[in-house]
C-alpha positions as CSV (number, residue, x, y, z in Angstrom):
1,P,0.2,-0.2,0.0
2,L,1.5,3.4,-0.5
3,E,1.1,4.5,3.0
4,A,3.4,1.8,3.8
5,P,7.0,3.1,5.6
6,A,9.5,2.8,2.8
7,A,11.9,0.2,4.5
8,D,9.3,-2.0,4.3
9,K,8.5,-2.1,0.7
10,V,12.4,-2.7,0.2
11,T,13.1,-5.6,3.3
12,A,9.5,-7.1,1.3
13,G,11.2,-6.6,-2.6
14,V,14.2,-8.6,-1.0
15,E,12.3,-11.4,0.0
16,A,10.8,-11.5,-3.0
17,C,14.1,-11.7,-5.0
18,D,15.9,-14.4,-3.0
19,R,12.8,-17.0,-3.0
20,S,12.7,-16.3,-6.7
21,A,16.4,-16.9,-7.3
22,L,16.3,-19.7,-5.1
23,Q,13.3,-21.9,-6.5
24,G,16.3,-22.3,-9.6
25,L,19.5,-22.4,-8.1
26,E,21.8,-25.4,-8.9
27,L,25.0,-25.7,-7.5
28,F,27.7,-28.1,-8.2
29,V,31.1,-27.9,-6.3
30,E,33.8,-30.0,-7.5
31,T,36.8,-30.9,-5.7
32,A,40.5,-31.1,-6.3
33,G,41.3,-32.9,-9.8
34,G,40.9,-36.6,-9.9
35,D,39.0,-39.4,-9.6
36,A,35.4,-39.3,-6.7
37,P,36.3,-41.6,-3.9
38,P,36.6,-45.5,-3.9
39,A,33.3,-47.2,-3.6
40,A,32.5,-48.9,-0.8
41,P,34.5,-53.3,-0.6
42,Q,31.7,-55.5,-1.1
43,A,31.2,-59.2,-0.7
44,A,32.4,-61.1,-3.7
45,T,28.5,-63.2,-4.6
46,Q,30.7,-66.3,-6.2
47,P,33.8,-66.3,-4.1
48,A,36.9,-67.4,-5.9
49,D,38.2,-71.1,-5.6
50,V,41.4,-70.8,-3.2
51,E,44.0,-73.5,-1.5
52,E,42.5,-75.2,1.4
53,S,44.2,-73.4,4.5
54,A,44.2,-73.7,8.3
55,P,40.9,-74.0,9.9
56,E,41.7,-71.1,12.6
57,A,42.8,-68.7,9.4
58,R,40.7,-66.2,8.4
59,F,40.0,-64.9,5.1
60,V,37.4,-63.0,3.5
61,S,36.8,-62.7,-0.4
62,L,35.8,-58.8,-1.1
63,L,35.2,-56.9,-4.2
64,I,36.8,-53.4,-4.1
65,D,38.0,-50.2,-6.5
66,K,41.6,-51.0,-8.0
67,R,43.0,-47.7,-6.9
68,P,46.7,-46.7,-7.0
69,G,47.7,-45.8,-3.3
70,Y,45.0,-47.2,-1.3
71,V,44.9,-49.5,1.0
72,L,42.2,-52.3,3.0
73,E,41.7,-51.6,6.4
74,Y,39.1,-53.5,8.7
75,R,38.0,-52.4,12.1
76,A,35.1,-54.8,14.8
77,A,31.4,-54.0,13.9
78,P,29.4,-52.4,17.0
79,S,27.5,-54.4,18.9
80,K,24.7,-55.0,17.2
81,F,26.3,-57.4,14.6
82,A,29.2,-58.6,16.9
83,H,28.8,-60.9,20.3
84,F,33.1,-60.7,20.6
85,N,35.1,-57.8,21.1
86,P,32.9,-55.5,19.3
87,Q,33.5,-52.0,18.7
88,I,32.8,-48.9,21.1
89,Q,29.8,-47.2,19.7
90,R,31.1,-44.0,20.8
91,F,34.3,-44.2,18.7
92,L,32.5,-44.6,15.3
93,S,32.2,-42.1,14.1
94,K,35.9,-40.8,14.7
95,F,37.9,-41.0,11.5
96,G,41.1,-43.1,12.9
97,G,43.2,-42.8,9.7
98,S,45.6,-45.4,8.5
99,W,48.7,-43.4,9.5
100,Q,48.2,-43.2,13.1
101,T,50.3,-45.0,15.1
102,S,48.8,-45.3,18.1
103,A,48.4,-49.2,19.0
104,A,44.9,-48.5,20.5
105,K,43.6,-47.0,16.7
106,M,39.9,-48.3,15.4
107,W,41.4,-48.9,12.1
108,H,43.9,-51.8,10.9
109,R,45.5,-52.0,8.2
110,I,45.5,-55.3,6.4
111,E,48.8,-56.6,5.6
112,V,47.8,-59.8,2.9
113,V,45.6,-58.9,0.4
114,K,45.8,-61.4,-2.3
115,P,44.1,-59.9,-5.9
116,L,42.6,-63.7,-7.7
117,A,40.6,-61.7,-10.2
118,R,39.4,-58.2,-12.1
119,K,36.1,-57.3,-13.3
120,E,35.2,-53.7,-15.2
121,T,31.8,-52.8,-14.3
122,G,31.5,-49.9,-17.1
123,A,31.4,-46.5,-17.4
124,A,31.8,-44.3,-14.0
125,E,28.9,-42.1,-13.7
126,G,28.8,-38.5,-11.5
127,P,28.7,-34.8,-13.3
128,F,33.1,-34.7,-12.6
129,S,34.2,-38.3,-13.2
130,V,37.3,-38.5,-14.9
131,D,38.1,-41.9,-15.9
132,D,35.8,-43.8,-18.7
133,E,35.6,-47.2,-16.9
134,V,35.8,-48.2,-13.1
135,V,37.3,-51.2,-12.3
136,T,36.7,-53.3,-9.8
137,E,39.2,-56.8,-8.4
138,E,38.0,-59.6,-6.1
139,V,40.4,-60.1,-3.4
140,R,41.1,-62.4,-0.6
141,A,41.8,-60.5,2.6
142,E,43.2,-62.1,5.1
143,L,43.0,-61.5,8.5
144,P,44.2,-62.6,12.0
145,G,43.5,-65.6,13.9
146,I,40.7,-66.1,16.2
147,E,43.3,-65.9,19.4
148,T,44.5,-62.3,19.2
149,G,45.9,-63.0,22.4
150,S,45.5,-64.0,26.1
151,G,42.7,-63.8,28.6
152,S,39.3,-65.2,28.5
153,G,37.8,-61.7,25.9
154,A,41.0,-62.5,23.9
155,F,39.2,-63.3,20.7
156,F,38.9,-61.8,16.9
157,P,36.0,-59.8,16.7
158,D,33.4,-62.2,15.2
159,A,31.8,-59.6,12.4
160,V,34.0,-56.5,10.7
161,E,33.4,-53.6,8.7
162,F,36.1,-52.9,5.9
163,R,37.0,-49.6,3.7
164,L,39.7,-48.5,1.9
165,C,41.9,-46.0,2.7
166,A,45.0,-43.8,1.6
167,A,48.3,-45.1,2.2
168,S,49.4,-41.4,2.9
169,R,47.1,-38.6,3.0
170,A,49.7,-36.2,1.8
171,Q,48.8,-37.9,-2.0
172,A,45.0,-37.5,-1.9
173,H,42.7,-35.0,-1.4
174,P,41.0,-35.2,2.0
175,C,37.4,-36.0,0.2
176,R,39.4,-39.3,-1.0
177,W,40.9,-39.8,1.8
178,A,39.1,-42.6,2.6
179,S,35.8,-44.6,1.0
180,A,32.9,-45.8,2.7
181,V,32.5,-48.2,4.9
182,S,31.1,-51.8,4.5
183,L,28.3,-53.5,5.4
184,P,29.5,-55.9,8.6
185,F,31.2,-59.4,7.2
186,V,30.9,-62.4,9.8
187,T,34.7,-63.8,9.8
188,C,33.3,-67.2,10.7
189,F,30.3,-69.1,12.3
190,A,31.1,-71.5,14.7
191,P,28.7,-74.3,14.4
192,P,25.8,-75.8,17.3
193,R,27.5,-77.1,19.9
194,L,24.9,-79.6,20.8
195,P,22.9,-82.0,18.3
196,P,19.5,-81.0,17.7
197,K,16.5,-82.0,19.3
198,V,13.9,-83.6,17.8
199,R,10.4,-83.9,18.4
200,R,7.4,-85.3,16.9
201,V,4.2,-82.8,16.9
202,I,0.8,-84.4,16.5
203,S,-2.4,-82.5,16.8
204,D,-5.3,-81.2,15.0
205,E,-4.0,-78.7,13.2
206,R,-0.7,-80.1,12.3
207,W,1.5,-83.6,11.8
208,C,5.4,-83.1,11.4
209,L,8.7,-82.9,13.3
210,T,10.7,-80.2,14.9
211,L,14.3,-79.5,15.0
212,K,15.4,-77.2,18.1
213,V,19.3,-76.3,17.0
214,E,20.8,-74.1,19.5
215,I,21.5,-70.4,17.9
216,F,22.6,-67.4,20.0
217,K,20.9,-64.9,17.7
218,A,18.6,-63.4,19.9
219,S,20.1,-63.8,23.7
220,P,24.1,-62.9,24.5
221,A,26.6,-65.8,24.0
222,P,28.3,-67.6,27.2
223,Q,30.1,-65.7,29.8
224,P,32.8,-65.8,29.7
225,P,33.5,-67.4,26.8
226,K,34.2,-71.3,25.8
227,A,35.7,-72.9,23.1
228,L,33.8,-75.9,21.7
229,Q,36.6,-77.9,22.6
230,N,35.6,-77.8,26.2
231,C,31.8,-78.5,25.6
232,T,30.3,-81.9,27.0
233,L,27.2,-83.1,25.8
234,D,25.0,-83.0,29.1
235,A,21.9,-85.3,29.7
236,E,19.2,-83.1,28.3
237,S,20.8,-82.9,24.8
238,R,20.7,-87.0,24.2
239,D,17.3,-87.3,25.7
240,D,16.0,-87.0,22.2
241,E,14.0,-90.0,21.9
242,D,11.2,-89.3,24.3
243,N,11.4,-92.8,25.4
244,D,10.1,-93.9,22.7
245,P,9.0,-98.4,22.8
246,D,10.1,-98.8,19.2
247,I,13.2,-97.2,19.4
248,A,14.1,-99.0,22.6
249,Y,13.1,-101.9,21.3
250,L,15.8,-101.3,17.6
251,V,18.5,-100.2,20.1
252,S,18.2,-103.6,22.3
253,T,18.2,-106.2,19.8
254,E,21.3,-104.2,17.7
255,T,19.3,-103.6,15.1
256,L,19.4,-99.2,14.7
257,P,22.8,-98.3,14.9
258,K,24.3,-95.9,17.1
259,P,25.4,-91.9,16.6
260,P,28.6,-91.6,16.3
261,E,30.3,-90.1,19.6
262,E,31.9,-87.4,18.2
263,S,33.8,-84.6,20.3
264,W,34.7,-80.9,19.7
265,A,38.1,-81.5,21.1
266,S,39.7,-83.7,18.1
267,S,37.7,-81.1,15.5
268,K,39.1,-78.5,13.4
269,V,37.0,-76.1,14.9
270,G,37.6,-77.0,18.3
271,K,39.4,-73.3,19.7
272,L,36.3,-71.6,18.5
273,P,34.1,-69.8,20.9
274,V,30.2,-70.5,21.2
275,G,28.4,-68.8,20.0
276,Y,31.2,-66.9,17.4
277,G,29.6,-65.3,14.5
278,H,25.6,-66.0,15.6
279,L,24.3,-62.1,15.3
280,L,24.5,-62.4,11.8
281,V,23.2,-66.3,10.8
282,S,20.4,-65.7,8.5
283,R,19.6,-69.1,7.9
284,V,20.0,-72.8,9.2
285,Q,20.1,-75.8,7.4
286,F,19.8,-79.4,7.7
287,R,20.3,-83.0,6.5
288,Y,19.4,-86.6,7.1
289,A,20.0,-90.0,6.8
290,L,17.3,-93.1,7.1
291,Q,18.6,-95.3,9.6
292,S,15.8,-98.0,10.4
293,G,12.2,-98.6,9.9
294,A,9.9,-98.6,12.6
295,T,7.8,-101.8,10.8
296,G,9.6,-104.8,9.3
297,D,8.6,-104.5,5.7
298,L,11.0,-101.0,5.7
299,R,13.8,-102.4,7.5
300,A,13.9,-105.4,4.9
301,S,13.7,-102.6,2.0
302,L,17.1,-101.7,3.7
303,E,18.3,-104.8,3.8
304,Q,17.5,-105.4,0.0
305,G,19.4,-102.3,-0.8
306,E,16.1,-100.4,-2.6
307,L,16.2,-97.9,0.0
308,S,19.1,-95.5,0.4
309,T,20.9,-94.7,4.2
310,E,23.0,-91.4,2.4
311,W,22.7,-88.2,3.7
312,Q,19.8,-86.3,2.3
313,V,20.2,-82.7,2.3
314,A,17.3,-80.0,2.5
315,S,16.5,-76.4,1.6
316,A,18.1,-73.7,4.3
317,M,15.3,-72.4,6.2
318,P,15.6,-68.4,6.9
319,I,15.3,-67.8,10.7
320,E,12.3,-65.5,11.6
321,S,11.1,-64.0,14.8
322,T,8.3,-66.7,14.9
323,T,10.8,-69.0,15.9
324,I,13.2,-68.2,18.0
325,D,12.9,-68.6,21.7
326,R,16.2,-67.2,23.3
327,S,18.8,-69.3,22.2
328,L,16.6,-71.9,20.1
329,V,15.6,-72.1,16.8
330,T,13.4,-74.3,15.7
331,M,12.6,-75.7,12.0
332,E,9.3,-77.5,10.8
333,I,10.0,-80.4,9.1
334,D,6.6,-81.0,7.0
335,D,5.7,-83.7,4.0
336,R,7.6,-82.1,1.6
337,A,11.2,-83.0,3.1
338,G,10.1,-86.5,1.9
339,L,10.9,-88.3,5.2
340,L,9.1,-91.8,4.6
341,D,6.1,-93.1,7.4
342,G,8.0,-95.1,10.2
343,G,11.2,-93.9,8.9
344,I,13.8,-93.9,12.2
345,Y,16.2,-91.0,10.5
346,M,19.4,-89.4,12.3
347,F,19.6,-85.4,12.0
348,Q,22.4,-82.8,11.8
349,V,22.1,-79.0,11.6
350,R,24.3,-76.6,10.2
């Protein structure tokens, strides 16, 4: 209005001008010349075949950008993904470059990185790409062994994260000092320490078998840590027959073979702590082998070789919230598995 003060007119005009200018404003800021930072390391979907190594060795197959002047580093994953020696949450935001000399630094350089294959991933993207192609390669990163020192908690983290970092910050722009951090990787899965508990479920709604296996995904791993080789089978873990009279009769007549008496002490993975890597377990799988039959016809077919006693591997099953009860995961076996009615089976879970 004409009666408005001149100062108000000027202020309103400036604000209107600023708003109209910002509506179509696009700004690109280019850093110092060179490529964009490397991409975060990724898991190799089909790891290349490598020579057999010792069980305590830790190798992870990764896909990384082929970039000179960069080194591969790892750090412990946070407690959401790792049972053993996880990274303290308040330290995760710190940069911790590989050029730091402190022995307590968060990131650790991987000394042994073996190239396995190289892949061309196509043209680089972005308004300031320099190279025509981005080259990635599959590498095998060698990590320290399970035992990293003395003491009850001196185990290598069971989940780690990776990044590429400039070997020297003087040779790279600060925007390219490090790549993004990878998703957590599990370094090894400890097998379940106890045999699966087999139960028969017979009701009006369903008729099936269930296998319960100990997986520490929804509950903490045993503390203090306990190696598999120090675990023994208790009476509860052996009581899987539910006092079945048919099985008792077959055992008494030596018709039913007994499961092998195995011990983790003589196993190659005996040094692994119980629950190692279990927070990142997403699937479980079982296999089964026909041992005998509750009827004479089945036993006769087995004796004549008409039925196989070889191990049969079932499809892997995803772990869902409805199948977890503290440290036990329940697997339901229905008629799709092809189990024979009256057959007596031995089960194994991984």
